[in-house]
TIBA-151367 format. One record per atom (N, C-alpha, C): x, y, z; atom name. Coordinates in Angstrom, 3 decimals. Layout:
BEGIN
{u: X; v: Y; w: Z; name: CA} .
...
//
This chain:
BEGIN
{u: 9.184; v: 7.088; w: -1.613; name: N} .
{u: 9.105; v: 7.382; w: -3.024; name: CA} .
{u: 10.254; v: 8.286; w: -3.463; name: C} .
{u: 10.759; v: 9.091; w: -2.560; name: N} .
{u: 11.827; v: 10.015; w: -2.937; name: CA} .
{u: 13.064; v: 9.254; w: -3.422; name: C} .
{u: 13.385; v: 8.129; w: -2.791; name: N} .
{u: 14.562; v: 7.364; w: -3.179; name: CA} .
{u: 14.432; v: 6.807; w: -4.599; name: C} .
{u: 13.231; v: 6.424; w: -4.988; name: N} .
{u: 13.049; v: 5.902; w: -6.337; name: CA} .
{u: 13.251; v: 6.990; w: -7.376; name: C} .
{u: 12.701; v: 8.147; w: -7.111; name: N} .
{u: 12.846; v: 9.225; w: -8.078; name: CA} .
{u: 14.259; v: 9.803; w: -8.066; name: C} .
{u: 14.934; v: 9.771; w: -6.938; name: N} .
{u: 16.300; v: 10.294; w: -6.899; name: CA} .
{u: 17.298; v: 9.326; w: -7.528; name: C} .
{u: 16.959; v: 8.035; w: -7.612; name: N} .
{u: 17.864; v: 7.056; w: -8.207; name: CA} .
{u: 17.705; v: 6.939; w: -9.718; name: C} .
{u: 16.743; v: 7.642; w: -10.294; name: N} .
{u: 16.589; v: 7.604; w: -11.741; name: CA} .
{u: 17.759; v: 8.329; w: -12.393; name: C} .
{u: 18.330; v: 7.757; w: -13.434; name: N} .
{u: 19.448; v: 8.430; w: -14.098; name: CA} .
{u: 18.988; v: 9.712; w: -14.795; name: C} .
{u: 19.721; v: 10.789; w: -14.571; name: N} .
{u: 19.400; v: 12.065; w: -15.204; name: CA} .
{u: 19.539; v: 11.970; w: -16.718; name: C} .
{u: 20.449; v: 11.118; w: -17.181; name: N} .
{u: 20.696; v: 11.023; w: -18.619; name: CA} .
{u: 19.471; v: 10.528; w: -19.387; name: C} .
{u: 18.670; v: 9.672; w: -18.764; name: N} .
{u: 17.460; v: 9.179; w: -19.435; name: CA} .
{u: 16.460; v: 10.313; w: -19.604; name: C} .
{u: 16.266; v: 11.093; w: -18.552; name: N} .
{u: 15.341; v: 12.220; w: -18.654; name: CA} .
{u: 15.863; v: 13.276; w: -19.622; name: C} .
{u: 17.174; v: 13.532; w: -19.577; name: N} .
{u: 17.752; v: 14.505; w: -20.508; name: CA} .
{u: 17.638; v: 14.033; w: -21.955; name: C} .
{u: 17.766; v: 12.731; w: -22.179; name: N} .
{u: 17.609; v: 12.196; w: -23.532; name: CA} .
{u: 16.183; v: 12.388; w: -24.035; name: C} .
{u: 15.220; v: 12.247; w: -23.153; name: N} .
{u: 13.830; v: 12.479; w: -23.580; name: CA} .
{u: 13.596; v: 13.953; w: -23.888; name: C} .
{u: 14.242; v: 14.848; w: -23.138; name: N} .
{u: 14.096; v: 16.285; w: -23.421; name: CA} .
{u: 14.761; v: 16.646; w: -24.735; name: C} .
{u: 15.914; v: 16.027; w: -25.028; name: N} .
{u: 16.603; v: 16.287; w: -26.293; name: CA} .
{u: 15.763; v: 15.782; w: -27.465; name: C} .
{u: 15.067; v: 14.674; w: -27.263; name: N} .
{u: 14.208; v: 14.122; w: -28.313; name: CA} .
{u: 12.938; v: 14.932; w: -28.517; name: C} .
{u: 12.723; v: 15.947; w: -27.695; name: N} .
{u: 11.585; v: 16.833; w: -27.911; name: CA} .
{u: 10.454; v: 16.683; w: -26.911; name: C} .
{u: 10.624; v: 15.854; w: -25.927; name: N} .
{u: 9.572; v: 15.688; w: -24.920; name: CA} .
{u: 9.640; v: 16.840; w: -23.921; name: C} .
{u: 8.495; v: 17.249; w: -23.440; name: N} .
{u: 8.469; v: 18.288; w: -22.415; name: CA} .
{u: 8.839; v: 17.670; w: -21.062; name: C} .
{u: 8.953; v: 18.498; w: -20.062; name: N} .
{u: 9.282; v: 18.001; w: -18.729; name: CA} .
{u: 8.175; v: 17.073; w: -18.225; name: C} .
{u: 6.929; v: 17.458; w: -18.455; name: N} .
{u: 5.815; v: 16.634; w: -18.006; name: CA} .
{u: 5.742; v: 15.315; w: -18.777; name: C} .
{u: 5.980; v: 15.377; w: -20.070; name: N} .
{u: 5.962; v: 14.160; w: -20.890; name: CA} .
{u: 7.084; v: 13.209; w: -20.464; name: C} .
{u: 8.258; v: 13.763; w: -20.187; name: N} .
{u: 9.360; v: 12.933; w: -19.700; name: CA} .
{u: 9.053; v: 12.307; w: -18.351; name: C} .
{u: 8.372; v: 13.074; w: -17.501; name: N} .
{u: 8.005; v: 12.541; w: -16.186; name: CA} .
{u: 7.017; v: 11.394; w: -16.321; name: C} .
{u: 5.960; v: 11.612; w: -17.109; name: N} .
{u: 4.920; v: 10.597; w: -17.215; name: CA} .
{u: 5.322; v: 9.420; w: -18.097; name: C} .
{u: 6.206; v: 9.633; w: -19.073; name: N} .
{u: 6.595; v: 8.546; w: -19.971; name: CA} .
{u: 7.847; v: 7.806; w: -19.511; name: C} .
{u: 8.711; v: 8.470; w: -18.740; name: N} .
{u: 9.981; v: 7.858; w: -18.353; name: CA} .
{u: 10.035; v: 7.594; w: -16.850; name: C} .
{u: 9.827; v: 8.624; w: -16.046; name: N} .
{u: 10.033; v: 8.509; w: -14.598; name: CA} .
{u: 8.986; v: 7.619; w: -13.930; name: C} .
{u: 7.741; v: 7.786; w: -14.283; name: N} .
{u: 6.677; v: 6.982; w: -13.660; name: CA} .
{u: 6.832; v: 5.493; w: -13.979; name: C} .
{u: 7.026; v: 5.091; w: -15.255; name: N} .
{u: 7.201; v: 3.648; w: -15.508; name: CA} .
{u: 8.439; v: 3.046; w: -14.830; name: C} .
{u: 9.514; v: 3.828; w: -14.694; name: N} .
{u: 10.706; v: 3.298; w: -14.050; name: CA} .
{u: 10.551; v: 3.163; w: -12.536; name: C} .
{u: 9.630; v: 3.916; w: -11.951; name: N} .
{u: 9.449; v: 3.853; w: -10.504; name: CA} .
{u: 8.196; v: 3.077; w: -10.106; name: C} .
{u: 7.686; v: 2.232; w: -10.977; name: N} .
{u: 6.498; v: 1.422; w: -10.671; name: CA} .
{u: 6.701; v: 0.520; w: -9.454; name: C} .
{u: 7.862; v: -0.122; w: -9.247; name: N} .
{u: 8.012; v: -0.918; w: -8.014; name: CA} .
{u: 7.827; v: -0.086; w: -6.741; name: C} .
{u: 8.325; v: 1.131; w: -6.734; name: N} .
{u: 8.141; v: 1.995; w: -5.573; name: CA} .
{u: 6.704; v: 2.432; w: -5.396; name: C} .
{u: 6.020; v: 2.701; w: -6.481; name: N} .
{u: 4.616; v: 3.110; w: -6.418; name: CA} .
{u: 3.761; v: 1.963; w: -5.896; name: C} .
{u: 4.011; v: 0.755; w: -6.386; name: N} .
{u: 3.226; v: -0.405; w: -5.943; name: CA} .
{u: 3.517; v: -0.721; w: -4.480; name: C} .
{u: 4.781; v: -0.616; w: -4.078; name: N} .
{u: 5.118; v: -0.867; w: -2.672; name: CA} .
{u: 4.452; v: 0.158; w: -1.764; name: C} .
{u: 4.479; v: 1.419; w: -2.154; name: N} .
{u: 3.815; v: 2.453; w: -1.362; name: CA} .
{u: 2.313; v: 2.218; w: -1.291; name: C} .
{u: 1.729; v: 1.786; w: -2.397; name: N} .
{u: 0.292; v: 1.519; w: -2.409; name: CA} .
{u: -0.067; v: 0.349; w: -1.492; name: C} .
{u: 0.725; v: -0.718; w: -1.528; name: N} .
{u: 0.443; v: -1.885; w: -0.679; name: CA} .
{u: 0.583; v: -1.521; w: 0.796; name: C} .
{u: 1.652; v: -0.822; w: 1.137; name: N} .
{u: 1.861; v: -0.463; w: 2.543; name: CA} .
{u: 0.813; v: 0.539; w: 3.030; name: C} .
{u: 0.407; v: 1.475; w: 2.182; name: N} .
{u: -0.635; v: 2.425; w: 2.566; name: CA} .
{u: -1.986; v: 1.732; w: 2.727; name: C} .
{u: -2.288; v: 0.831; w: 1.795; name: N} .
{u: -3.537; v: 0.084; w: 1.892; name: CA} .
{u: -3.567; v: -0.769; w: 3.152; name: C} .
{u: -2.452; v: -1.414; w: 3.445; name: N} .
{u: -2.383; v: -2.252; w: 4.636; name: CA} .
{u: -2.529; v: -1.424; w: 5.910; name: C} .
{u: -1.912; v: -0.268; w: 5.952; name: N} .
{u: -2.029; v: 0.592; w: 7.132; name: CA} .
{u: -3.452; v: 1.113; w: 7.298; name: C} .
{u: -4.087; v: 1.489; w: 6.197; name: N} .
{u: -5.465; v: 1.983; w: 6.284; name: CA} .
{u: -6.442; v: 0.853; w: 6.598; name: C} .
{u: -6.189; v: -0.322; w: 6.070; name: N} .
{u: -7.079; v: -1.463; w: 6.296; name: CA} .
{u: -7.048; v: -1.901; w: 7.754; name: C} .
{u: -5.883; v: -1.816; w: 8.371; name: N} .
{u: -5.726; v: -2.291; w: 9.738; name: CA} .
{u: -5.914; v: -1.204; w: 10.791; name: C} .
{u: -6.302; v: -0.026; w: 10.382; name: N} .
{u: -6.480; v: 1.058; w: 11.338; name: CA} .
{u: -7.665; v: 0.736; w: 12.246; name: C} .
{u: -7.416; v: 0.713; w: 13.533; name: N} .
{u: -8.463; v: 0.316; w: 14.477; name: CA} .
{u: -8.863; v: 1.458; w: 15.401; name: C} .
{u: -7.915; v: 2.057; w: 16.079; name: N} .
{u: -8.257; v: 3.022; w: 17.116; name: CA} .
{u: -8.896; v: 4.288; w: 16.564; name: C} .
{u: -8.419; v: 4.763; w: 15.426; name: N} .
{u: -9.017; v: 5.952; w: 14.818; name: CA} .
{u: -10.468; v: 5.675; w: 14.439; name: C} .
{u: -10.721; v: 4.516; w: 13.857; name: N} .
{u: -12.089; v: 4.153; w: 13.484; name: CA} .
{u: -12.948; v: 3.882; w: 14.709; name: C} .
{u: -12.364; v: 3.335; w: 15.755; name: N} .
{u: -13.123; v: 3.061; w: 16.972; name: CA} .
{u: -13.622; v: 4.354; w: 17.611; name: C} .
{u: -12.796; v: 5.373; w: 17.580; name: N} .
{u: -13.168; v: 6.644; w: 18.181; name: CA} .
{u: -14.202; v: 7.378; w: 17.338; name: C} .
{u: -14.078; v: 7.330; w: 16.019; name: N} .
{u: -14.936; v: 8.134; w: 15.152; name: CA} .
{u: -16.228; v: 7.472; w: 14.722; name: C} .
{u: -16.346; v: 6.165; w: 14.825; name: N} .
{u: -17.562; v: 5.505; w: 14.355; name: CA} .
{u: -18.502; v: 5.224; w: 15.518; name: C} .
{u: -19.729; v: 5.078; w: 15.175; name: N} .
{u: -20.772; v: 4.760; w: 16.153; name: CA} .
{u: -21.298; v: 3.352; w: 15.892; name: C} .
{u: -22.308; v: 2.959; w: 16.615; name: N} .
{u: -22.836; v: 1.601; w: 16.474; name: CA} .
{u: -23.590; v: 1.413; w: 15.153; name: C} .
{u: -24.126; v: 2.466; w: 14.570; name: N} .
{u: -24.867; v: 2.322; w: 13.314; name: CA} .
{u: -23.939; v: 2.036; w: 12.129; name: C} .
{u: -22.776; v: 2.633; w: 12.146; name: N} .
{u: -21.821; v: 2.398; w: 11.066; name: CA} .
{u: -20.440; v: 2.235; w: 11.676; name: C} .
{u: -19.739; v: 1.216; w: 11.227; name: N} .
{u: -18.395; v: 0.985; w: 11.740; name: CA} .
{u: -17.572; v: 0.286; w: 10.677; name: C} .
{u: -16.277; v: 0.373; w: 10.841; name: N} .
{u: -15.382; v: -0.326; w: 9.916; name: CA} .
{u: -15.284; v: -1.788; w: 10.319; name: C} .
{u: -14.670; v: -2.591; w: 9.454; name: N} .
{u: -14.603; v: -4.032; w: 9.696; name: CA} .
{u: -13.810; v: -4.390; w: 10.957; name: C} .
{u: -12.637; v: -3.802; w: 11.227; name: N} .
{u: -11.947; v: -4.168; w: 12.465; name: CA} .
{u: -12.731; v: -3.800; w: 13.727; name: C} .
{u: -13.458; v: -2.712; w: 13.679; name: N} .
{u: -14.282; v: -2.337; w: 14.837; name: CA} .
{u: -15.437; v: -3.316; w: 14.992; name: C} .
{u: -15.997; v: -3.779; w: 13.886; name: N} .
{u: -17.073; v: -4.763; w: 13.951; name: CA} .
{u: -16.576; v: -6.082; w: 14.528; name: C} .
{u: -15.329; v: -6.446; w: 14.241; name: N} .
{u: -14.765; v: -7.676; w: 14.811; name: CA} .
{u: -14.640; v: -7.543; w: 16.320; name: C} .
{u: -14.331; v: -6.355; w: 16.802; name: N} .
{u: -14.194; v: -6.183; w: 18.249; name: CA} .
{u: -15.528; v: -6.333; w: 18.973; name: C} .
{u: -16.638; v: -6.264; w: 18.249; name: N} .
{u: -17.948; v: -6.464; w: 18.872; name: CA} .
{u: -18.202; v: -7.929; w: 19.241; name: C} .
{u: -17.364; v: -8.843; w: 18.740; name: N} .
{u: -17.487; v: -10.248; w: 19.112; name: CA} .
{u: -17.009; v: -10.501; w: 20.539; name: C} .
{u: -16.282; v: -9.546; w: 21.101; name: N} .
{u: -15.799; v: -9.674; w: 22.480; name: CA} .
{u: -16.733; v: -8.870; w: 23.380; name: C} .
{u: -17.363; v: -9.540; w: 24.320; name: N} .
{u: -18.240; v: -8.868; w: 25.280; name: CA} .
{u: -17.686; v: -9.073; w: 26.684; name: C} .
{u: -18.341; v: -8.489; w: 27.630; name: N} .
{u: -17.899; v: -8.589; w: 29.014; name: CA} .
{u: -17.995; v: -10.018; w: 29.529; name: C} .
{u: -19.020; v: -10.726; w: 29.105; name: N} .
{u: -19.242; v: -12.062; w: 29.654; name: CA} .
{u: -18.664; v: -13.192; w: 28.803; name: C} .
{u: -18.451; v: -12.977; w: 27.513; name: N} .
{u: -17.973; v: -14.076; w: 26.671; name: CA} .
{u: -17.188; v: -13.532; w: 25.471; name: C} .
{u: -16.525; v: -14.469; w: 24.818; name: N} .
{u: -15.790; v: -14.147; w: 23.596; name: CA} .
{u: -16.159; v: -15.161; w: 22.537; name: C} .
{u: -16.628; v: -14.690; w: 21.399; name: N} .
{u: -17.023; v: -15.557; w: 20.296; name: CA} .
{u: -15.806; v: -15.789; w: 19.401; name: C} .
{u: -15.014; v: -16.822; w: 19.714; name: N} .
{u: -13.778; v: -17.074; w: 18.995; name: CA} .
{u: -14.022; v: -17.510; w: 17.561; name: C} .
{u: -15.088; v: -18.260; w: 17.311; name: N} .
{u: -15.363; v: -18.676; w: 15.927; name: CA} .
{u: -15.740; v: -17.478; w: 15.064; name: C} .
{u: -16.475; v: -16.548; w: 15.623; name: N} .
{u: -16.822; v: -15.333; w: 14.882; name: CA} .
{u: -15.601; v: -14.475; w: 14.595; name: C} .
{u: -14.705; v: -14.372; w: 15.573; name: N} .
{u: -13.476; v: -13.596; w: 15.378; name: CA} .
{u: -12.603; v: -14.252; w: 14.311; name: C} .
{u: -12.477; v: -15.578; w: 14.346; name: N} .
{u: -11.647; v: -16.287; w: 13.363; name: CA} .
{u: -12.211; v: -16.151; w: 11.952; name: C} .
{u: -13.506; v: -16.321; w: 11.818; name: N} .
{u: -14.102; v: -16.208; w: 10.482; name: CA} .
{u: -14.033; v: -14.775; w: 9.968; name: C} .
{u: -14.217; v: -13.789; w: 10.839; name: N} .
{u: -14.107; v: -12.390; w: 10.419; name: CA} .
{u: -12.672; v: -12.038; w: 10.039; name: C} .
{u: -11.705; v: -12.604; w: 10.746; name: N} .
{u: -10.298; v: -12.351; w: 10.402; name: CA} .
{u: -9.960; v: -12.929; w: 9.034; name: C} .
{u: -10.486; v: -14.091; w: 8.721; name: N} .
{u: -10.252; v: -14.682; w: 7.400; name: CA} .
{u: -10.902; v: -13.829; w: 6.318; name: C} .
{u: -12.109; v: -13.378; w: 6.559; name: N} .
{u: -12.800; v: -12.538; w: 5.576; name: CA} .
{u: -12.074; v: -11.212; w: 5.384; name: C} .
{u: -11.542; v: -10.652; w: 6.455; name: N} .
{u: -10.805; v: -9.397; w: 6.347; name: CA} .
{u: -9.467; v: -9.564; w: 5.628; name: C} .
{u: -8.872; v: -10.730; w: 5.725; name: N} .
{u: -7.581; v: -10.971; w: 5.074; name: CA} .
{u: -7.733; v: -11.304; w: 3.596; name: C} .
{u: -8.907; v: -11.714; w: 3.162; name: N} .
{u: -9.092; v: -12.142; w: 1.778; name: CA} .
{u: -8.721; v: -11.083; w: 0.737; name: C} .
{u: -9.056; v: -9.803; w: 0.886; name: N} .
{u: -8.656; v: -8.844; w: -0.155; name: CA} .
{u: -7.151; v: -8.589; w: -0.212; name: C} .
{u: -6.462; v: -8.685; w: 0.899; name: N} .
{u: -5.041; v: -8.348; w: 0.899; name: CA} .
{u: -4.145; v: -9.492; w: 0.426; name: C} .
{u: -4.522; v: -10.717; w: 0.663; name: N} .
{u: -3.660; v: -11.856; w: 0.317; name: CA} .
{u: -3.457; v: -11.986; w: -1.193; name: C} .
{u: -4.494; v: -11.971; w: -2.018; name: N} .
{u: -4.239; v: -12.053; w: -3.466; name: CA} .
{u: -3.451; v: -10.849; w: -3.996; name: C} .
{u: -3.708; v: -9.682; w: -3.439; name: N} .
{u: -2.990; v: -8.498; w: -3.890; name: CA} .
{u: -1.497; v: -8.627; w: -3.599; name: C} .
{u: -1.142; v: -9.141; w: -2.443; name: N} .
{u: 0.266; v: -9.299; w: -2.095; name: CA} .
{u: 0.914; v: -10.378; w: -2.958; name: C} .
{u: 0.209; v: -11.474; w: -3.239; name: N} .
{u: 0.788; v: -12.510; w: -4.097; name: CA} .
{u: 0.976; v: -12.018; w: -5.528; name: C} .
{u: 0.042; v: -11.220; w: -6.034; name: N} .
{u: 0.172; v: -10.706; w: -7.386; name: CA} .
{u: 1.276; v: -9.656; w: -7.500; name: C} .
{u: 1.481; v: -8.880; w: -6.458; name: N} .
{u: 2.450; v: -7.788; w: -6.498; name: CA} .
{u: 3.734; v: -8.104; w: -5.726; name: C} .
{u: 4.013; v: -9.372; w: -5.457; name: N} .
{u: 5.147; v: -9.741; w: -4.615; name: CA} .
{u: 6.477; v: -9.315; w: -5.230; name: C} .
{u: 6.617; v: -9.443; w: -6.525; name: N} .
{u: 7.860; v: -9.054; w: -7.180; name: CA} .
{u: 8.124; v: -7.565; w: -6.990; name: C} .
{u: 7.088; v: -6.755; w: -7.176; name: N} .
{u: 7.239; v: -5.318; w: -7.017; name: CA} .
{u: 7.437; v: -4.935; w: -5.560; name: C} .
{u: 6.815; v: -5.684; w: -4.657; name: N} .
{u: 6.958; v: -5.397; w: -3.232; name: CA} .
{u: 8.394; v: -5.609; w: -2.781; name: C} .
{u: 9.018; v: -6.695; w: -3.199; name: N} .
{u: 10.409; v: -6.967; w: -2.820; name: CA} .
{u: 11.332; v: -5.937; w: -3.449; name: C} .
{u: 11.123; v: -5.614; w: -4.724; name: N} .
{u: 11.946; v: -4.592; w: -5.377; name: CA} .
{u: 11.769; v: -3.244; w: -4.705; name: C} .
{u: 10.550; v: -2.938; w: -4.306; name: N} .
{u: 10.285; v: -1.646; w: -3.698; name: CA} .
{u: 10.881; v: -1.508; w: -2.318; name: C} .
{u: 10.849; v: -2.564; w: -1.538; name: N} .
{u: 11.393; v: -2.486; w: -0.191; name: CA} .
{u: 12.905; v: -2.436; w: -0.221; name: C} .
{u: 13.512; v: -3.217; w: -1.108; name: N} .
{u: 14.979; v: -3.252; w: -1.147; name: CA} .
{u: 15.570; v: -2.204; w: -2.077; name: C} .
{u: 14.771; v: -1.563; w: -2.888; name: N} .
{u: 15.285; v: -0.623; w: -3.869; name: CA} .
{u: 15.926; v: 0.614; w: -3.271; name: C} .
{u: 15.378; v: 1.169; w: -2.241; name: N} .
{u: 15.938; v: 2.359; w: -1.643; name: CA} .
{u: 16.851; v: 2.087; w: -0.469; name: C} .
{u: 17.238; v: 0.833; w: -0.289; name: N} .
{u: 18.030; v: 0.474; w: 0.893; name: CA} .
{u: 19.510; v: 0.785; w: 0.735; name: C} .
{u: 20.010; v: 0.781; w: -0.477; name: N} .
{u: 21.441; v: 0.953; w: -0.688; name: CA} .
{u: 21.694; v: 2.335; w: -1.282; name: C} .
{u: 22.567; v: 3.069; w: -0.656; name: N} .
{u: 22.924; v: 4.376; w: -1.159; name: CA} .
{u: 24.177; v: 4.251; w: -2.016; name: C} .
{u: 24.129; v: 4.811; w: -3.212; name: N} .
{u: 25.263; v: 4.680; w: -4.121; name: CA} .
{u: 26.235; v: 5.818; w: -3.950; name: C} .
//
């Protein structure tokens, strides 16, 4: 996120201050809308990292309550592996992330490539 905020032109923020906006108003009205691709990219990557977290949840959860990836690991036992259950659970787990990525794909590409080039 630092690269998005550092690449904002100072002249735009200074113009808002000259027009009478406070520092906070300039931040919320100018800086935040201009850095939306970075915010959306950070949100998608954070959501994906939290959604796929397995070992932390495995250690902290018990059998009464568990996260979805830990519940999928219960399909594997010592004597057998329920591959159909694992496949169907993987599809169900992927369903929330796939539409979000397709809807935000433009912002995701802008966000990933936006901070790559130093001027």
